[in-house]
C-alpha positions in Angstrom: -11.9 33.3 6.1 -9.8 30.3 7.2 -11.1 26.7 7.0 -12.0 25.5 10.6 -11.9 21.7 10.9 -14.6 19.9 13.1 -13.7 18.1 16.2 -13.5 14.8 14.3 -11.5 16.4 11.5 -9.1 17.8 14.1 -8.6 14.3 15.5 -7.9 13.0 12.1 -5.5 15.8 11.4 -3.6 15.0 14.6 -3.4 11.3 13.7 -2.3 12.2 10.2 0.4 14.5 11.5 1.6 11.7 13.9 1.7 9.2 11.1 3.6 11.6 8.8 6.1 12.2 11.6 6.5 8.5 12.1 7.0 8.0 8.4 9.6 10.7 8.1 11.5 9.1 11.1 11.2 5.7 9.5 12.5 6.9 6.1 15.4 8.7 7.8 16.3 5.5 9.6 16.3 3.6 6.3 18.2 6.1 4.3 21.5 4.2 4.9 20.1 1.0 3.2 21.7 0.0 -0.1 20.2 0.5 -3.5 18.7 4.0 -3.8 15.8 4.2 -6.2 15.2 7.4 -8.3 11.5 7.0 -8.6 11.2 6.4 -4.8 13.4 9.4 -4.1 11.2 11.6 -6.3 8.1 10.3 -4.5 9.6 10.9 -1.1 10.7 14.5 -2.2 7.1 15.2 -3.4 5.7 13.9 -0.1 8.1 15.9 2.0 7.2 19.1 0.1 3.5 18.5 0.5 3.5 17.5 4.2 5.3 20.8 5.0 2.2 22.6 3.7 -0.1 23.4 6.6 -3.0 23.6 4.1 -2.6 20.0 3.1 -2.2 18.7 6.6 -5.3 20.7 7.7 -7.6 20.2 4.7 -6.7 16.7 3.4 -5.4 14.7 6.4 -6.9 11.4 5.3 -5.5 11.7 1.8 -2.1 12.6 3.2 -2.3 9.6 5.5 -2.9 7.3 2.5 0.0 8.9 0.7 2.2 8.3 3.8 1.1 4.6 3.9 1.8 4.2 0.2 5.3 5.7 0.6 6.0 3.5 3.6 5.0 0.4 1.5 7.4 1.4 -1.3 10.3 2.1 1.1 9.7 -1.3 2.8 9.8 -3.0 -0.7 13.2 -1.2 -1.4 14.7 -2.3 1.9 13.4 -5.8 1.4 15.3 -6.0 -1.8 12.3 -6.4 -4.1 12.8 -5.9 -7.9 13.3 -2.4 -9.3 10.1 -2.6 -11.3 8.1 -3.5 -8.1 9.7 -0.6 -6.2 9.1 1.7 -9.2 5.5 0.7 -9.3 4.9 1.3 -5.6 6.7 4.6 -5.8 4.4 5.6 -8.6 1.4 4.8 -6.5 2.8 6.9 -3.7 3.4 9.9 -6.0 -0.2 9.6 -7.2 -1.4 9.6 -3.6 0.6 12.8 -2.9 -1.0 14.5 -5.9 -4.5 13.5 -4.8 -3.8 15.0 -1.3 -2.5 18.2 -2.9 -5.5 18.5 -5.3 -8.0 17.7 -2.5 -6.6 20.5 -0.2 -6.6 23.0 -3.0 -10.3 22.2 -3.8 -11.4 22.5 -0.2 -9.4 25.7 0.3 -11.0 27.3 -2.7 -14.5 26.3 -1.5 -13.8 27.8 2.0 -12.5 31.1 0.6 -15.4 31.5 -1.8 -18.0 30.8 1.0 -16.2 33.1 3.5 -15.8 36.0 1.1 -19.5 35.9 0.0 -20.8 35.8 3.6 -18.5 38.7 4.6 -19.6 40.8 1.7 -23.3 40.2 2.4 -22.8 41.0 6.1 -21.1 44.3 5.4 -23.6 45.4 2.7 -26.6 44.5 5.0 -25.0 46.4 7.9 -24.4 49.4 5.7 -28.0 49.4 4.4 -29.4 48.9 7.9 -27.4 51.8 9.2 -28.5 54.1 6.4 -32.2 53.1 6.9 -31.9 53.8 10.7 -30.3 57.2 10.0 -33.2 58.1 7.7 -35.8 57.0 10.2 -34.1 59.0 13.0 -34.1 62.1 10.7 -37.8 61.7 10.1 -38.5 61.4 13.8 -36.5 64.4 14.6 -38.3 66.5 12.0 -41.6 65.5 13.4 -40.7 66.5 16.9 -38.9 69.7 16.1 -41.4 71.1 13.5 -44.7 70.1 15.0 -46.0 73.8 14.8 -45.0 74.3 11.1 -47.1 71.9 9.0 -45.6 73.1 5.7 -42.0 72.5 6.9 -43.1 69.2 8.4 -44.7 68.2 5.1 -41.5 69.2 3.1 -39.3 67.3 5.4 -41.6 64.3 5.4 -41.6 64.3 1.6 -37.9 64.5 1.6 -37.6 61.7 4.1 -40.0 59.5 2.2 -37.9 60.0 -1.0 -34.8 59.1 1.0 -36.5 56.0 2.4 -37.6 54.9 -1.1 -34.0 55.2 -2.3 -32.8 53.2 0.7 -35.5 50.6 -0.1 -34.4 50.4 -3.7 -30.8 50.0 -2.5 -31.8 47.3 0.0 -33.7 45.4 -2.7 -30.5 45.6 -4.9 -28.5 44.4 -2.0 -30.9 41.4 -1.6 -30.6 40.7 -5.3 -26.8 40.7 -5.0 -27.0 38.4 -2.0 -29.1 36.0 -4.1 -26.5 36.1 -6.9 -23.8 35.4 -4.4 -25.8 32.5 -3.0 -26.1 31.1 -6.5 -22.4 31.5 -7.1 -21.7 29.7 -3.9 -24.0 26.9 -4.9 -22.1 26.6 -8.3 -18.8 26.6 -6.4 -20.0 23.8 -4.2 -21.2 21.8 -7.2 -17.8 22.3 -8.9 -16.0 21.2 -5.7 -18.3 18.1 -5.7 -17.4 17.4 -9.3 -13.7 17.7 -8.5 -14.0 15.3 -5.6 -15.9 12.8 -7.8 -13.2 13.1 -10.6 -10.5 12.5 -8.0 -12.4 9.4 -6.7 -12.9 8.1 -10.3 -9.2 8.7 -11.1 -8.2 6.9 -7.9 -10.5 3.9 -8.7 -9.3 3.7 -12.3 -5.6 3.8 -11.2 -6.1 1.1 -8.6 -8.0 -1.1 -11.1 -5.3 -0.7 -13.8 -2.5 -1.5 -11.4 -4.4 -4.7 -10.2 -4.8 -5.8 -13.8 -1.1 -5.3 -14.5 -0.1 -7.2 -11.4 -2.5 -10.1 -12.3 -0.7 -10.4 -15.7 2.8 -10.1 -14.1 3.3 -7.1 -16.3 5.6 -4.1 -15.9 5.3 -0.4 -17.0 8.1 0.8 -19.2 8.7 3.7 -21.6 7.3 1.5 -24.4 4.1 0.9 -22.4 2.9 -2.1 -20.4 5.1 -5.1 -21.2 4.0 -8.7 -20.4 6.7 -11.4 -21.1 5.6 -14.9 -22.0 8.3 -17.6 -21.6 9.0 -20.4 -24.1 6.9 -22.8 -21.9 3.9 -21.8 -24.1 5.4 -23.9 -26.9 7.1 -27.2 -27.4 10.8 -27.0 -28.2 11.3 -25.7 -31.8 7.5 -25.5 -32.4 5.2 -22.6 -32.9 1.9 -24.3 -31.9 0.6 -23.3 -28.5 0.3 -26.0 -25.9 -2.9 -26.4 -23.9 -1.4 -24.7 -20.8 -0.1 -21.9 -23.1 -3.6 -21.1 -24.4 -5.0 -21.0 -20.9 -2.2 -18.6 -19.8 -3.3 -16.1 -22.5 -6.8 -15.8 -21.0 -5.6 -13.0 -18.7 -4.2 -11.0 -21.6 -7.4 -11.4 -23.5 -9.5 -10.3 -20.5 -7.3 -7.2 -20.1 -7.8 -6.2 -23.7 -11.5 -6.8 -23.5 -11.8 -4.7 -20.3 -9.7 -1.9 -21.9 -11.1 -1.7 -25.5 -9.2 1.5 -26.3 -5.8 -0.2 -25.9 -3.9 -1.8 -28.7 -1.0 -4.3 -28.4 2.2 -5.4 -30.3 3.2 -9.0 -30.1 6.9 -9.5 -30.5 8.6 -12.9 -31.0 12.2 -13.7 -29.9 14.5 -16.8 -29.9 17.9 -17.8 -28.6 20.9 -18.1 -30.9 20.7 -21.9 -31.4 20.1 -22.8 -35.1 20.4 -20.6 -38.1 19.5 -16.9 -38.1 16.8 -17.4 -40.8 15.2 -20.3 -39.0 15.1 -18.4 -35.8 13.6 -15.4 -37.5 10.8 -17.6 -39.0 10.2 -19.4 -35.7 9.8 -16.1 -33.8 7.4 -14.8 -36.4 5.3 -18.0 -36.2 5.2 -17.9 -32.4 4.1 -14.3 -32.4 1.3 -15.0 -34.8 0.2 -18.0 -32.8 -0.3 -15.8 -29.8 -2.2 -13.3 -31.9 -4.5 -16.1 -33.3 -5.3 -17.3 -29.8 -6.2 -13.9 -28.5 -8.5 -13.4 -31.5 -10.0 -16.9 -30.7 -10.7 -15.6 -27.1 -12.7 -12.6 -28.4 -10.1 -9.8 -29.0 -10.5 -7.9 -32.3 -7.6 -8.7 -34.6 -7.4 -5.0 -35.8 -6.1 -4.1 -32.3 -3.1 -6.5 -32.6 0.0 -6.6 -34.7 3.0 -8.9 -34.7 6.7 -8.4 -35.2 9.6 -11.0 -35.2 13.1 -10.3 -34.1 14.5 -13.8 -34.1 17.7 -14.1 -32.1 18.4 -10.3 -32.1 17.8 -8.3 -28.9 18.7 -11.0 -26.3 17.9 -10.1 -22.7 20.5 -12.6 -21.3 23.6 -14.5 -22.4 23.2 -17.3 -25.0 26.3 -19.0 -23.6 24.3 -21.0 -20.9 20.9 -22.8 -20.8 19.2 -20.4 -18.4 20.2 -17.4 -20.5 18.9 -19.1 -23.7 15.6 -19.9 -21.9 15.1 -16.2 -21.1 15.8 -15.3 -24.7 13.2 -17.7 -26.0 10.1 -15.5 -25.3 7.1 -13.6 -26.7 6.6 -10.1 -25.4 3.1 -8.4 -25.5 3.4 -4.6 -25.4 0.3 -2.5 -24.7 0.8 1.0 -26.2 1.1 3.7 -23.6 -1.8 6.1 -23.0 -2.4 9.4 -21.2 -2.2 8.8 -17.5 0.2 5.8 -17.7 3.5 6.2 -15.8 6.8 5.5 -17.4 9.1 3.6 -15.1 12.8 4.3 -15.7 
């Protein structure tokens, strides 16, 4: 049995199909823009594959529309020349929206197939039992009309017919029992489909909440986990004591850790190449520990944090100019990756 959408659903499907066509045309027009992005290409390929599936267009038009909107946003960011990490992040959101549309269509299709198959089996069994009962009744009526003068023959045929009717009644009762079992199975399937929808909604809400927290901290997702870079403005030059503004800037990090108690973090200190290597190593260690102490003061359990100092090693910019040295004077907070996090390459 095929899933038949309602009039409102059909209208949404038409709108979704129109939006998808518009997106495809828009993406084609932008394909000549510079700077291709692998994550965005993968998200676009996933979307193209899913939107070619009639089942997804029919059964999950709203979810497909949201996926189309997310992909359009990511493409617009790429064309606008936003950072790779921003485009990667938006491409990740688009990929998740595509997966949600696929999962929603599969769930609804499974529910429709289960309901249709059960109804068809019940209808066929009831028709068969009804036909058999009608046949038995006709046989009884014919016996009564044709053998009215022979009571013995009539009684024998009547007894046989009654036995047949009893068998048919037993079969009908069995068919009703099977129908009740099928109804129970259908109810269980509906409950499972509802659970699937709720899980999808929870996953979507958790994903959006996590992404909002990462954006609020100016963080980025990498293979190492979620990385938040703190510039050297937290400290006075050559000092490891947090300035007043620096302590306030750590409030968002502390709030993120408290809202996600299952996460741990590594605090890494770095310096530029000015001064001796040993002095820079010591300074980077003291700054990393100053950040740890402040997070503990703001309510984060110390057992969830660890520090590591790298001194002037691992620079992210050239130490030959002031701007490069400023970028190298930093503290990075890395939240360990968890299941469900996306690695941005």
